[in-house]
Residue frames as qw, qx, qy, qz and C-alpha x, y, z in Angstrom:
[[0.226, -0.445, -0.015, 0.866, -2.52, -43.23, 38.19],
 [0.400, 0.770, 0.496, -0.028, -4.84, -40.90, 36.30],
 [0.427, 0.304, 0.217, 0.824, -3.84, -38.39, 33.66],
 [0.138, -0.634, -0.389, 0.655, -4.25, -34.85, 34.88],
 [0.359, 0.887, 0.288, 0.036, -5.46, -31.69, 33.10],
 [0.531, 0.568, -0.089, 0.622, -3.06, -29.16, 31.63],
 [0.031, -0.461, 0.383, -0.800, -3.61, -26.89, 34.64],
 [0.547, -0.426, -0.715, 0.089, -4.59, -28.48, 37.96],
 [0.160, -0.581, 0.167, -0.780, -6.06, -25.96, 40.40],
 [0.464, -0.235, -0.786, 0.334, -5.98, -27.07, 44.03],
 [0.060, -0.366, -0.501, 0.782, -8.75, -25.33, 45.96],
 [0.033, 0.533, 0.667, 0.520, -12.23, -24.21, 45.00],
 [0.149, -0.679, -0.396, 0.600, -12.56, -21.01, 46.98],
 [0.309, 0.904, 0.142, -0.259, -12.95, -17.59, 45.33],
 [0.127, -0.722, 0.548, 0.404, -9.27, -17.55, 44.33],
 [0.363, -0.095, 0.881, 0.288, -9.20, -20.94, 42.61],
 [0.422, 0.607, 0.672, -0.044, -12.61, -20.45, 41.02],
 [0.194, 0.890, -0.059, -0.408, -11.63, -17.03, 39.65],
 [0.153, -0.504, 0.736, 0.426, -8.62, -18.64, 37.99],
 [0.402, 0.231, 0.878, 0.121, -10.86, -21.39, 36.61],
 [0.359, 0.796, 0.398, -0.282, -13.32, -18.82, 35.24],
 [0.122, 0.839, -0.310, -0.431, -10.58, -16.88, 33.47],
 [0.240, -0.292, 0.862, 0.337, -8.93, -20.00, 32.03],
 [0.452, 0.473, 0.754, -0.067, -12.36, -21.08, 30.80],
 [0.319, 0.875, 0.119, -0.344, -12.70, -17.78, 28.95],
 [0.071, 0.751, -0.561, -0.342, -9.27, -18.26, 27.41],
 [0.924, 0.251, -0.188, -0.220, -9.97, -21.88, 26.36],
 [0.199, 0.546, -0.775, 0.251, -7.12, -23.24, 28.47],
 [0.765, -0.196, -0.599, -0.132, -7.60, -26.78, 29.81],
 [0.071, -0.395, 0.619, -0.675, -7.96, -27.00, 33.60],
 [0.626, -0.453, -0.612, -0.171, -9.71, -28.84, 36.43],
 [0.260, -0.603, 0.383, -0.649, -10.37, -27.61, 39.98],
 [0.619, -0.141, -0.757, 0.156, -9.80, -30.11, 42.80],
 [0.326, -0.554, 0.179, -0.745, -11.78, -29.14, 45.90],
 [0.111, 0.118, -0.902, 0.399, -11.77, -30.83, 49.31],
 [0.537, 0.082, 0.358, -0.760, -15.48, -30.14, 49.99],
 [0.409, 0.121, 0.904, 0.036, -17.64, -33.15, 49.22],
 [0.278, 0.623, 0.658, 0.318, -20.10, -31.13, 47.14],
 [0.125, 0.421, 0.120, 0.890, -21.03, -27.62, 46.14],
 [0.509, -0.664, -0.292, -0.464, -23.60, -27.67, 48.93],
 [0.664, -0.188, -0.509, 0.514, -21.06, -28.24, 51.70],
 [0.289, -0.926, -0.238, -0.048, -21.49, -25.79, 54.56],
 [0.627, 0.245, -0.170, 0.719, -18.26, -23.85, 54.12],
 [0.344, -0.734, -0.310, 0.497, -17.53, -21.31, 56.85],
 [0.382, 0.228, 0.227, 0.866, -17.19, -17.74, 55.67],
 [0.023, -0.641, -0.415, 0.645, -18.30, -14.22, 56.38],
 [0.393, 0.879, 0.260, -0.069, -18.76, -11.10, 54.30],
 [0.625, -0.081, 0.276, 0.726, -16.17, -9.74, 51.86],
 [0.210, 0.859, 0.071, -0.462, -15.74, -6.24, 50.46],
 [0.733, 0.284, 0.439, 0.435, -14.85, -6.32, 46.77],
 [0.171, -0.694, 0.096, 0.693, -12.69, -3.45, 45.53],
 [0.593, 0.737, 0.082, -0.313, -12.97, -1.84, 42.08],
 [0.301, 0.767, -0.539, -0.173, -9.37, -2.15, 40.85],
 [0.091, -0.370, 0.922, -0.069, -8.84, -5.72, 42.04],
 [0.342, 0.184, 0.899, -0.200, -11.73, -8.05, 42.83],
 [0.510, 0.651, 0.314, -0.465, -14.30, -6.18, 40.76],
 [0.286, 0.674, -0.507, -0.454, -11.87, -5.92, 37.86],
 [0.116, -0.194, 0.968, 0.113, -11.30, -9.68, 37.89],
 [0.423, 0.424, 0.744, -0.297, -15.07, -10.25, 37.84],
 [0.432, 0.731, -0.051, -0.526, -15.41, -7.84, 34.90],
 [0.148, 0.527, -0.762, -0.346, -12.74, -9.75, 33.00],
 [0.144, 0.026, 0.989, -0.027, -14.60, -12.96, 33.71],
 [0.286, -0.262, -0.579, -0.717, -17.92, -11.54, 32.52],
 [0.411, -0.458, -0.776, 0.138, -19.54, -11.75, 35.95],
 [0.105, 0.026, -0.292, 0.950, -19.74, -8.14, 37.07],
 [0.468, -0.247, -0.244, -0.812, -23.45, -7.76, 36.29],
 [0.734, -0.308, -0.600, -0.080, -24.23, -10.97, 38.18],
 [0.464, -0.085, -0.517, 0.714, -22.09, -9.75, 41.07],
 [0.119, -0.222, 0.049, -0.967, -24.09, -6.52, 41.17],
 [0.630, -0.389, -0.469, -0.481, -27.23, -8.50, 42.00],
 [0.765, -0.387, -0.461, 0.228, -25.61, -9.63, 45.25],
 [0.411, 0.238, -0.263, 0.840, -23.46, -6.57, 46.02],
 [0.357, -0.780, -0.499, 0.120, -24.53, -4.74, 49.18],
 [0.318, 0.517, -0.065, 0.792, -23.57, -1.08, 48.88],
 [0.466, -0.752, -0.065, -0.462, -25.55, -0.22, 52.02],
 [0.877, -0.446, -0.062, 0.168, -23.15, -2.38, 54.01],
 [0.594, 0.419, -0.168, 0.666, -20.21, -0.08, 53.23],
 [0.365, -0.839, 0.037, -0.402, -21.19, 1.88, 56.35],
 [0.689, 0.081, -0.532, 0.485, -18.41, 1.81, 58.96],
 [0.427, -0.837, 0.019, -0.342, -18.40, 2.78, 62.64],
 [0.597, 0.216, -0.568, 0.524, -15.39, 2.89, 64.97],
 [0.527, -0.752, -0.051, -0.393, -15.80, 3.09, 68.75],
 [0.073, 0.504, -0.746, 0.429, -13.93, 2.59, 72.00],
 [0.299, -0.088, -0.938, 0.152, -14.59, -0.08, 74.64],
 [0.113, 0.332, 0.600, -0.719, -17.21, 2.08, 76.34],
 [0.355, 0.614, 0.700, 0.084, -19.19, 2.50, 73.14],
 [0.037, 0.804, 0.001, -0.594, -18.12, 6.07, 72.36],
 [0.729, 0.567, 0.311, 0.225, -18.15, 6.58, 68.59],
 [0.345, -0.623, 0.252, 0.655, -14.99, 8.13, 67.18],
 [0.084, 0.279, -0.601, -0.744, -15.75, 7.64, 63.49],
 [0.546, 0.411, 0.694, -0.225, -18.91, 6.97, 61.52],
 [0.038, 0.262, -0.551, -0.791, -19.09, 6.90, 57.72],
 [0.705, 0.369, 0.257, -0.549, -22.12, 6.63, 55.50],
 [0.770, 0.224, 0.553, 0.227, -22.43, 4.28, 52.56],
 [0.356, 0.897, -0.087, -0.249, -20.85, 5.42, 49.32],
 [0.256, -0.573, 0.719, 0.297, -17.53, 3.59, 48.99],
 [0.770, 0.383, -0.353, -0.368, -17.22, 1.53, 45.83],
 [0.173, 0.312, -0.916, 0.181, -16.35, -1.56, 47.83],
 [0.742, -0.237, -0.083, -0.622, -19.66, -3.37, 48.27],
 [0.404, -0.306, 0.820, -0.265, -20.02, -6.37, 50.53],
 [0.783, 0.109, -0.441, -0.424, -20.92, -9.86, 49.37],
 [0.813, -0.383, 0.402, -0.173, -21.16, -13.04, 51.41],
 [0.130, -0.490, 0.820, 0.266, -18.32, -15.42, 50.65],
 [0.491, 0.205, 0.845, -0.051, -20.90, -18.12, 49.93],
 [0.511, 0.761, 0.279, -0.286, -22.62, -15.91, 47.35],
 [0.155, 0.781, -0.500, -0.340, -19.35, -15.02, 45.63],
 [0.294, -0.248, 0.913, 0.138, -18.45, -18.68, 45.48],
 [0.553, 0.441, 0.679, -0.196, -21.89, -19.51, 44.08],
 [0.481, 0.812, 0.011, -0.330, -21.76, -17.05, 41.19],
 [0.041, 0.642, -0.721, -0.258, -18.29, -18.31, 40.28],
 [0.416, -0.026, 0.909, -0.022, -19.40, -21.95, 40.45],
 [0.577, 0.588, 0.483, -0.296, -22.42, -21.23, 38.26],
 [0.387, 0.827, -0.243, -0.327, -20.13, -19.82, 35.56],
 [0.024, -0.524, 0.840, 0.138, -17.89, -22.89, 35.39],
 [0.736, 0.067, -0.555, -0.383, -18.85, -26.19, 33.71],
 [0.814, -0.455, 0.190, -0.307, -19.80, -28.83, 36.29],
 [0.979, 0.075, -0.051, 0.182, -17.30, -31.35, 34.92],
 [0.439, 0.654, -0.315, 0.529, -14.43, -28.93, 35.55],
 [0.310, -0.597, 0.486, -0.558, -14.67, -29.33, 39.32],
 [0.674, -0.036, -0.736, 0.055, -13.80, -32.51, 41.17],
 [0.524, -0.646, 0.165, -0.529, -15.37, -32.55, 44.63],
 [0.913, -0.381, 0.125, -0.074, -14.08, -34.58, 47.56],
 [0.806, 0.350, -0.174, 0.445, -10.45, -34.18, 46.51],
 [0.409, -0.898, 0.163, 0.020, -8.35, -33.08, 49.48],
 [0.595, 0.636, -0.450, 0.197, -4.68, -32.88, 48.52],
 [0.875, -0.457, -0.012, 0.159, -2.40, -35.12, 50.57],
 [0.533, -0.522, 0.343, 0.571, 0.89, -34.32, 48.84],
 [0.578, 0.809, -0.058, -0.088, 2.44, -32.71, 45.79],
 [0.630, -0.452, 0.500, 0.385, 5.67, -34.22, 44.50],
 [0.465, 0.665, -0.406, -0.419, 7.55, -34.73, 41.23],
 [0.983, 0.077, 0.165, 0.014, 8.34, -37.92, 39.33],
 [0.736, -0.233, 0.330, 0.543, 11.67, -38.99, 37.83],
 [0.420, 0.474, 0.382, 0.673, 11.08, -36.56, 34.97],
 [0.135, -0.179, -0.275, 0.935, 10.37, -33.68, 37.37],
 [0.303, -0.364, -0.511, -0.717, 6.70, -33.68, 36.38],
 [0.401, -0.290, 0.402, -0.770, 4.05, -32.90, 39.02],
 [0.432, -0.205, -0.875, -0.076, 2.41, -35.80, 40.86],
 [0.400, -0.351, 0.213, -0.819, -0.63, -35.14, 43.03],
 [0.351, -0.167, -0.915, 0.105, -1.86, -37.57, 45.66],
 [0.444, -0.433, -0.042, -0.783, -5.27, -37.01, 47.26],
 [0.322, -0.243, 0.757, -0.514, -6.61, -38.40, 50.51],
 [0.822, 0.186, 0.216, -0.493, -9.32, -40.30, 48.61],
 [0.775, -0.098, 0.587, 0.213, -6.62, -42.41, 46.96],
 [0.629, 0.753, 0.168, 0.092, -6.59, -40.66, 43.59],
 [0.512, -0.481, 0.324, 0.634, -3.13, -40.01, 42.13],
 [0.531, 0.827, 0.179, -0.055, -2.69, -37.64, 39.19],
 [0.530, -0.404, 0.394, 0.633, 0.31, -37.13, 36.94],
 [0.486, 0.363, 0.566, 0.558, 0.96, -35.16, 33.80],
 [0.056, 0.949, 0.292, -0.110, -0.20, -31.59, 34.43],
 [0.520, 0.550, -0.042, 0.652, 1.88, -28.83, 32.92],
 [0.020, 0.417, -0.335, 0.845, 1.11, -26.66, 35.93],
 [0.454, -0.531, -0.699, 0.156, -0.24, -27.19, 39.44],
 [0.040, -0.547, 0.075, -0.833, -1.65, -24.04, 41.04],
 [0.353, -0.318, -0.756, 0.451, -2.04, -24.01, 44.80],
 [0.275, -0.470, -0.087, -0.834, -5.12, -21.97, 45.67],
 [0.689, -0.328, -0.646, 0.004, -5.36, -24.03, 48.83],
 [0.436, -0.842, -0.146, -0.280, -5.14, -21.32, 51.44],
 [0.306, -0.848, 0.380, -0.210, -3.14, -20.68, 54.58],
 [0.622, -0.409, 0.668, 0.009, -1.91, -24.25, 55.04],
 [0.694, 0.583, -0.261, -0.331, -1.25, -24.92, 51.38],
 [0.878, -0.155, 0.419, 0.173, 0.18, -28.33, 50.51],
 [0.694, 0.633, 0.116, 0.324, 1.38, -26.97, 47.16],
 [0.045, -0.950, 0.255, -0.177, 3.41, -24.26, 48.91],
 [0.768, -0.501, 0.385, 0.103, 5.55, -26.98, 50.49],
 [0.808, 0.179, 0.371, 0.422, 7.11, -27.76, 47.12],
 [0.348, 0.839, 0.137, 0.395, 7.45, -24.12, 46.06],
 [0.079, 0.692, -0.367, 0.616, 9.05, -22.58, 49.16],
 [0.494, -0.132, -0.747, 0.425, 10.05, -23.40, 52.72],
 [0.180, -0.302, 0.167, -0.921, 8.04, -20.42, 53.98],
 [0.340, -0.393, -0.847, 0.108, 5.72, -21.30, 56.87],
 [0.275, -0.743, -0.207, -0.574, 2.99, -19.13, 58.40],
 [0.328, 0.049, -0.639, 0.694, 3.82, -17.81, 61.85],
 [0.288, -0.711, -0.639, 0.055, 1.29, -17.20, 64.61],
 [0.123, 0.671, 0.031, 0.730, 0.70, -13.51, 65.24],
 [0.166, -0.054, -0.653, 0.737, -0.17, -13.83, 68.92],
 [0.419, 0.130, 0.149, -0.886, -3.73, -12.83, 68.07],
 [0.012, 0.230, 0.954, 0.191, -6.90, -14.86, 67.60],
 [0.464, -0.136, -0.092, -0.871, -10.56, -14.24, 66.95],
 [0.218, 0.253, 0.917, -0.218, -13.49, -16.09, 68.42],
 [0.250, -0.101, -0.474, -0.838, -16.22, -15.82, 65.80],
 [0.185, 0.326, 0.825, -0.422, -19.85, -15.89, 66.87],
 [0.077, -0.336, -0.644, -0.683, -23.30, -15.30, 65.44],
 [0.263, 0.314, 0.513, -0.754, -26.44, -13.36, 66.32],
 [0.042, 0.238, 0.823, 0.514, -29.21, -14.77, 64.13],
 [0.325, -0.370, -0.309, -0.814, -32.77, -13.60, 63.53],
 [0.694, -0.474, -0.504, -0.198, -34.13, -15.81, 66.31],
 [0.512, -0.028, -0.508, 0.692, -31.66, -14.55, 68.89],
 [0.245, -0.806, -0.494, 0.216, -33.24, -12.47, 71.72],
 [0.320, -0.598, 0.070, 0.732, -30.61, -9.79, 71.07],
 [0.462, 0.297, 0.572, 0.609, -31.23, -9.55, 67.33],
 [0.084, 0.865, 0.420, 0.261, -33.70, -6.65, 67.25],
 [0.381, -0.878, 0.032, 0.287, -31.62, -4.59, 69.66],
 [0.581, -0.296, 0.453, 0.608, -28.50, -5.32, 67.67],
 [0.407, 0.515, 0.560, 0.505, -30.10, -4.46, 64.34],
 [0.040, -0.955, -0.267, -0.127, -31.18, -1.07, 65.68],
 [0.443, -0.825, 0.197, 0.292, -27.83, -0.27, 67.32],
 [0.545, -0.289, 0.572, 0.541, -25.32, -1.77, 64.89],
 [0.518, 0.700, 0.026, -0.491, -27.35, -1.35, 61.72],
 [0.868, 0.492, -0.015, 0.068, -25.76, -2.09, 58.35],
 [0.413, 0.766, -0.411, 0.270, -22.09, -2.49, 57.57],
 [0.728, 0.009, -0.523, 0.443, -19.26, -2.95, 60.07],
 [0.411, -0.855, 0.074, -0.307, -19.00, -1.80, 63.68],
 [0.738, 0.188, -0.463, 0.454, -15.49, -2.02, 65.17],
 [0.486, -0.845, 0.046, -0.216, -14.69, -1.44, 68.83],
 [0.651, 0.399, -0.462, 0.452, -11.13, -1.17, 70.13],
 [0.594, -0.783, 0.109, -0.149, -9.80, -1.57, 73.67],
 [0.130, -0.735, 0.665, -0.015, -6.37, -2.33, 75.17],
 [0.135, -0.310, 0.937, 0.084, -5.18, -5.58, 73.60],
 [0.329, 0.351, 0.871, -0.095, -8.67, -6.52, 72.47],
 [0.269, 0.164, -0.256, -0.914, -11.29, -5.62, 69.90],
 [0.470, 0.376, 0.769, -0.216, -14.77, -6.57, 68.77],
 [0.137, 0.170, -0.519, -0.827, -15.90, -6.48, 65.16],
 [0.492, 0.414, 0.669, -0.373, -19.58, -6.70, 64.28],
 [0.090, 0.247, -0.586, -0.766, -20.60, -7.21, 60.66],
 [0.696, 0.314, 0.322, -0.559, -24.00, -7.62, 59.05],
 [0.354, -0.065, 0.863, 0.353, -24.35, -10.56, 56.66],
 [0.166, -0.041, -0.598, -0.783, -26.37, -10.87, 53.48],
 [0.365, -0.451, -0.787, -0.211, -29.34, -12.50, 55.23],
 [0.313, -0.753, -0.068, -0.575, -29.47, -9.72, 57.83],
 [0.834, -0.490, -0.187, 0.171, -27.88, -11.75, 60.63],
 [0.016, -0.918, 0.365, -0.154, -24.71, -10.58, 62.36],
 [0.875, 0.018, -0.319, 0.362, -21.29, -12.08, 62.92],
 [0.316, -0.915, 0.218, -0.122, -19.21, -10.89, 65.85],
 [0.797, 0.287, -0.364, 0.389, -15.47, -11.39, 66.10],
 [0.551, -0.830, 0.084, 0.005, -13.84, -11.13, 69.52],
 [0.630, 0.603, -0.355, 0.336, -10.18, -10.29, 68.99],
 [0.737, -0.668, 0.104, 0.017, -7.83, -11.53, 71.71],
 [0.289, 0.690, -0.645, 0.157, -4.10, -11.67, 72.42],
 [0.874, -0.306, 0.298, -0.230, -3.65, -15.29, 73.44],
 [0.354, -0.453, 0.780, 0.247, -1.08, -18.10, 73.12],
 [0.387, 0.274, -0.687, -0.550, -1.03, -20.20, 69.99],
 [0.286, -0.107, -0.952, 0.000, -2.36, -23.23, 71.89],
 [0.304, -0.067, 0.347, -0.885, -5.18, -21.23, 73.53],
 [0.757, 0.046, -0.134, -0.638, -7.90, -23.35, 71.92],
 [0.829, 0.131, -0.542, -0.049, -6.13, -26.63, 72.71],
 [0.314, 0.315, -0.695, 0.565, -4.53, -26.23, 76.14],
 [0.351, -0.444, -0.796, 0.215, -7.71, -26.56, 78.19],
 [0.046, -0.142, -0.230, 0.962, -8.23, -22.83, 78.73],
 [0.511, 0.295, 0.082, -0.803, -11.36, -22.71, 76.62],
 [0.283, 0.177, 0.923, 0.194, -13.71, -25.22, 75.04],
 [0.251, 0.101, -0.241, -0.932, -15.81, -23.55, 72.35],
 [0.395, -0.274, -0.820, -0.310, -18.27, -26.44, 72.50],
 [0.312, -0.554, -0.628, 0.449, -19.07, -25.23, 76.01],
 [0.139, 0.670, 0.293, 0.668, -20.81, -22.05, 74.88],
 [0.442, -0.860, -0.174, -0.186, -21.80, -20.81, 78.33],
 [0.762, -0.457, 0.043, 0.457, -18.33, -21.51, 79.71],
 [0.522, 0.254, 0.239, 0.779, -16.74, -19.59, 76.85],
 [0.091, -0.815, -0.276, -0.501, -19.11, -16.68, 77.41],
 [0.608, -0.786, -0.089, 0.067, -18.17, -16.52, 81.09],
 [0.737, -0.183, 0.136, 0.636, -14.44, -16.67, 80.27],
 [0.324, 0.504, 0.266, 0.756, -14.75, -13.76, 77.84],
 [0.296, -0.846, -0.241, -0.373, -16.80, -11.73, 80.31],
 [0.691, -0.709, -0.011, 0.143, -14.49, -12.30, 83.28],
 [0.733, -0.305, 0.263, 0.549, -11.02, -12.51, 81.74],
 [0.449, 0.197, 0.425, 0.761, -11.16, -10.33, 78.64],
 [0.029, -0.512, -0.365, -0.777, -14.08, -7.89, 78.51],
 [0.369, -0.533, -0.656, 0.386, -14.87, -7.24, 82.18],
 [0.149, -0.539, -0.169, 0.812, -14.34, -3.47, 81.83],
 [0.021, 0.153, 0.581, 0.799, -16.20, -3.07, 78.53],
 [0.423, -0.005, 0.133, -0.896, -19.65, -1.49, 78.31],
 [0.578, 0.131, 0.712, -0.378, -22.81, -3.51, 78.72],
 [0.703, 0.554, -0.056, -0.442, -23.73, -3.31, 75.02],
 [0.408, 0.537, -0.734, -0.085, -20.60, -5.31, 74.23],
 [0.238, -0.193, 0.888, -0.342, -21.13, -7.72, 77.11],
 [0.720, 0.294, 0.350, -0.522, -24.58, -8.44, 75.68],
 [0.627, 0.544, -0.478, -0.287, -22.90, -9.59, 72.46],
 [0.156, 0.355, -0.903, 0.188, -21.01, -12.13, 74.53],
 [0.444, 0.012, 0.700, -0.559, -23.99, -13.22, 76.64],
 [0.751, 0.423, 0.262, -0.433, -25.97, -14.03, 73.48],
 [0.205, 0.591, -0.691, -0.362, -23.12, -15.38, 71.35],
 [0.896, 0.079, 0.403, -0.171, -23.77, -18.66, 69.50],
 [0.856, 0.495, 0.054, 0.138, -22.03, -20.81, 66.85],
 [0.313, -0.855, 0.363, 0.196, -18.56, -20.20, 68.25],
 [0.893, 0.371, 0.007, 0.255, -15.54, -20.81, 66.04],
 [0.557, -0.620, 0.211, 0.510, -11.80, -20.35, 66.59],
 [0.611, 0.753, 0.066, 0.235, -9.84, -18.22, 64.13],
 [0.611, -0.553, 0.162, 0.542, -6.13, -17.95, 65.03],
 [0.399, 0.908, -0.057, -0.118, -4.35, -15.31, 62.94],
 [0.765, -0.208, 0.370, 0.484, -1.24, -16.37, 61.04],
 [0.362, 0.898, -0.113, -0.224, 0.95, -14.57, 58.54],
 [0.832, 0.238, 0.045, 0.499, 3.83, -15.19, 56.21],
 [0.360, -0.704, 0.030, 0.611, 6.68, -12.67, 56.42],
 [0.404, 0.864, -0.126, -0.272, 7.85, -10.14, 53.85],
 [0.158, -0.610, 0.744, 0.220, 11.15, -12.04, 53.71],
 [0.624, 0.123, 0.772, -0.014, 9.24, -15.06, 52.39],
 [0.595, 0.752, 0.190, -0.211, 8.40, -13.22, 49.18],
 [0.217, 0.818, -0.483, -0.225, 10.95, -13.94, 46.46],
 [0.762, -0.188, 0.617, 0.066, 11.43, -17.70, 46.12],
 [0.025, 0.366, -0.733, -0.573, 13.04, -19.20, 43.04],
 [0.745, 0.201, -0.089, -0.630, 10.35, -20.39, 40.65],
 [0.456, -0.158, 0.875, -0.019, 9.76, -24.15, 40.63],
 [0.308, 0.139, -0.660, -0.671, 8.84, -25.59, 37.20],
 [0.383, -0.247, -0.854, -0.250, 5.33, -27.03, 37.15],
 [0.374, -0.594, -0.651, 0.289, 4.09, -25.35, 40.33],
 [0.076, 0.346, -0.113, 0.928, 2.92, -21.99, 41.63],
 [0.200, -0.509, -0.743, 0.385, 0.68, -20.58, 44.36],
 [0.059, -0.500, -0.270, -0.821, -1.92, -17.83, 44.56],
 [0.529, -0.673, -0.246, -0.455, -3.87, -15.96, 47.24],
 [0.612, -0.709, 0.270, -0.223, -3.35, -16.88, 50.89],
 [0.964, -0.023, 0.092, 0.249, -1.12, -19.76, 49.86],
 [0.616, 0.496, -0.027, 0.611, 1.29, -17.20, 48.43],
 [0.171, 0.377, -0.252, 0.875, 1.00, -14.22, 50.78],
 [0.499, -0.615, -0.610, 0.011, -1.06, -15.05, 53.87],
 [0.159, 0.321, -0.283, 0.890, -1.41, -12.02, 56.10],
 [0.033, 0.371, 0.661, -0.651, -3.39, -10.62, 59.01],
 [0.231, 0.703, 0.649, 0.178, -6.84, -9.60, 57.70],
 [0.203, -0.386, 0.007, 0.900, -6.56, -6.13, 56.19],
 [0.467, 0.639, 0.263, -0.551, -9.48, -5.92, 53.78],
 [0.335, 0.646, -0.503, -0.467, -7.41, -6.95, 50.76],
 [0.491, -0.234, 0.839, 0.018, -7.24, -10.74, 51.05],
 [0.638, 0.420, 0.645, 0.000, -9.84, -11.93, 48.55],
 [0.381, 0.893, -0.008, -0.239, -9.18, -8.94, 46.30],
 [0.015, -0.716, 0.662, 0.221, -5.49, -9.72, 45.93],
 [0.554, -0.037, 0.831, 0.028, -6.27, -13.42, 45.57],
 [0.616, 0.647, 0.440, -0.092, -8.54, -12.68, 42.63],
 [0.224, 0.900, -0.301, -0.222, -5.88, -10.35, 41.21],
 [0.357, -0.448, 0.800, 0.179, -3.32, -13.16, 41.43],
 [0.621, 0.292, 0.727, 0.012, -5.67, -15.38, 39.47],
 [0.471, 0.853, 0.145, -0.171, -6.23, -12.70, 36.83],
 [0.024, 0.828, -0.515, -0.219, -2.51, -12.03, 36.42],
 [0.460, -0.258, 0.839, 0.134, -1.63, -15.72, 36.23],
 [0.637, 0.497, 0.588, -0.047, -4.34, -16.49, 33.68],
 [0.363, 0.908, -0.067, -0.200, -3.19, -13.56, 31.55],
 [0.133, -0.691, 0.679, 0.209, 0.44, -14.69, 31.61],
 [0.576, 0.021, 0.814, 0.078, -0.50, -18.27, 30.69],
 [0.583, 0.708, 0.389, -0.088, -2.55, -16.97, 27.76],
 [0.167, 0.916, -0.285, -0.227, 0.28, -14.67, 26.70],
 [0.126, -0.601, 0.774, 0.156, 3.04, -17.29, 26.73],
 [0.790, 0.174, -0.451, -0.377, 1.03, -20.38, 25.89],
 [0.928, -0.339, 0.098, -0.121, 1.20, -23.84, 27.40],
 [0.866, 0.289, -0.174, 0.369, 4.57, -24.63, 25.84],
 [0.344, 0.427, -0.335, 0.767, 6.14, -21.72, 27.71],
 [0.550, -0.702, -0.363, -0.270, 4.08, -22.01, 30.85],
 [0.709, -0.397, -0.262, 0.521, 7.07, -21.94, 33.20],
 [0.295, 0.184, 0.062, 0.935, 8.08, -18.56, 31.77],
 [0.331, -0.614, -0.365, -0.616, 4.52, -17.40, 32.37],
 [0.707, -0.594, -0.367, 0.115, 4.79, -18.51, 36.01],
 [0.594, -0.123, -0.145, 0.782, 8.13, -16.76, 36.50],
 [0.054, 0.343, 0.152, 0.925, 6.67, -13.48, 35.27],
 [0.530, -0.635, -0.411, -0.383, 3.51, -13.92, 37.32],
 [0.725, -0.484, -0.338, 0.354, 5.53, -14.55, 40.48],
 [0.435, 0.049, -0.049, 0.898, 7.85, -11.59, 39.84],
 [0.189, -0.475, -0.256, -0.820, 4.75, -9.40, 39.53],
 [0.661, -0.566, -0.445, -0.212, 3.10, -10.97, 42.58],
 [0.650, -0.154, -0.453, 0.591, 5.97, -10.66, 45.07],
 [0.085, 0.192, -0.169, 0.963, 5.67, -6.86, 45.54],
 [0.563, -0.426, -0.285, -0.649, 1.92, -7.26, 46.10],
 [0.792, -0.306, -0.514, 0.120, 2.69, -9.90, 48.68],
 [0.449, 0.005, -0.374, 0.811, 5.18, -7.68, 50.50],
 [0.166, -0.309, -0.028, -0.936, 2.71, -4.79, 50.50],
 [0.678, -0.422, -0.345, -0.493, -0.23, -6.77, 51.86],
 [0.751, -0.244, -0.507, 0.345, 1.82, -8.53, 54.55],
 [0.281, 0.100, -0.264, 0.917, 3.18, -5.14, 55.63],
 [0.374, -0.363, -0.157, -0.839, -0.32, -3.66, 55.66],
 [0.760, -0.375, -0.508, -0.156, -1.54, -6.59, 57.74],
 [0.601, -0.143, -0.472, 0.629, 1.18, -6.00, 60.32],
 [0.000, -0.203, 0.100, -0.974, 0.30, -2.30, 60.51],
 [0.584, -0.388, -0.352, -0.620, -3.37, -3.18, 60.90],
 [0.752, -0.293, -0.566, 0.170, -2.57, -5.67, 63.65],
 [0.426, -0.034, -0.392, 0.815, -0.47, -3.19, 65.63],
 [0.179, -0.235, -0.018, -0.955, -3.03, -0.40, 65.40],
 [0.643, -0.362, -0.443, -0.509, -6.12, -2.48, 66.11],
 [0.773, -0.370, -0.476, 0.198, -4.62, -4.00, 69.24],
 [0.319, 0.351, -0.294, 0.830, -3.10, -0.73, 70.47],
 [0.237, -0.541, -0.683, 0.429, -6.15, 0.06, 72.58],
 [0.009, -0.500, -0.068, 0.863, -6.45, 3.52, 71.03],
 [0.504, 0.606, 0.611, 0.078, -9.29, 3.88, 68.52],
 [0.140, 0.932, -0.050, -0.332, -8.06, 7.39, 67.70],
 [0.267, -0.545, 0.673, 0.422, -4.82, 5.86, 66.39],
 [0.495, 0.225, 0.817, 0.191, -6.90, 3.75, 64.04],
 [0.372, 0.766, 0.264, -0.454, -8.53, 6.68, 62.29],
 [0.103, 0.670, -0.501, -0.537, -5.80, 7.13, 59.70],
 [0.009, -0.185, 0.928, 0.324, -5.90, 3.55, 58.42],
 [0.210, 0.386, 0.883, -0.164, -9.59, 2.87, 59.00],
 [0.314, 0.637, 0.154, -0.686, -11.01, 6.00, 57.37],
 [0.693, 0.416, 0.545, 0.221, -12.22, 5.16, 53.86]]
């Protein structure tokens, strides 16, 4: 059994790395344990909009705002809303202070600001328990066992292993899923798409379905086909995403048959298909009794339907937690956690509620009903 750092951070996504960055600035001992085998692992991820009072503020506090600006895409703040026939009901120009950045780029600038020896790659958490003295014990799938941390922070996402020791809350399936796809530079549809969709995000809403198109940092596009399907949709034999042509035909015949041809072309040329079922915690899950030696941040704490706030609130959690640890010191770290969690719970309730509102509106089939929440 190895001795662990003062603060063990489980998960090396933007949330965990933001916490690491801020602890580094405050000279608080920590190590990040990340399941990816290396920093070059091909982690899936799209484009994120970073908001001034949350994500941008955390980057400022970590001394990375100027670096972030080199990657920030203000031209991709353009937003278009349309119906299933392609009729535009809202179109905004760039100008919002919520620039886009690829998740991979955000992760890279955070990684570059953290000492290499502070991240342990290839560490996928198997379980988090306590010993006879109620001290955290971490067991990883690679056989490593760690004991002795003052605090374990679960930044390990929707299916957090750390959450299991903090609360009995379990994400529930929303009844909605996305099929993610890609239109790259070599795709026959790329030039047409670039001229029609342009920069930013293009969202199209129809009864019980939607399509979201978003330009990425390299100029390619990701398309998300939003469906109302059973939880086992990707496992019950209905669809096999490895069969690209079969999936295309299913979408065209069973889901988007009455949509305009410009949308059907997105399906006909879709590649790199990936399933993304949408899960959420409930507002009633916010408010657990603090567990000494453990806490959770980001999606692990308040997973919700995508609403534009996910990474921003995750980075805010990390900022608030780091500040409380610095304020109370390691000897009073459990008090720091209690205050962090008390501050975080209302944020969790608000974002879960916002996610539910977003879900109901986006799948209503009425793009006009979306104007109030989608207008910047």
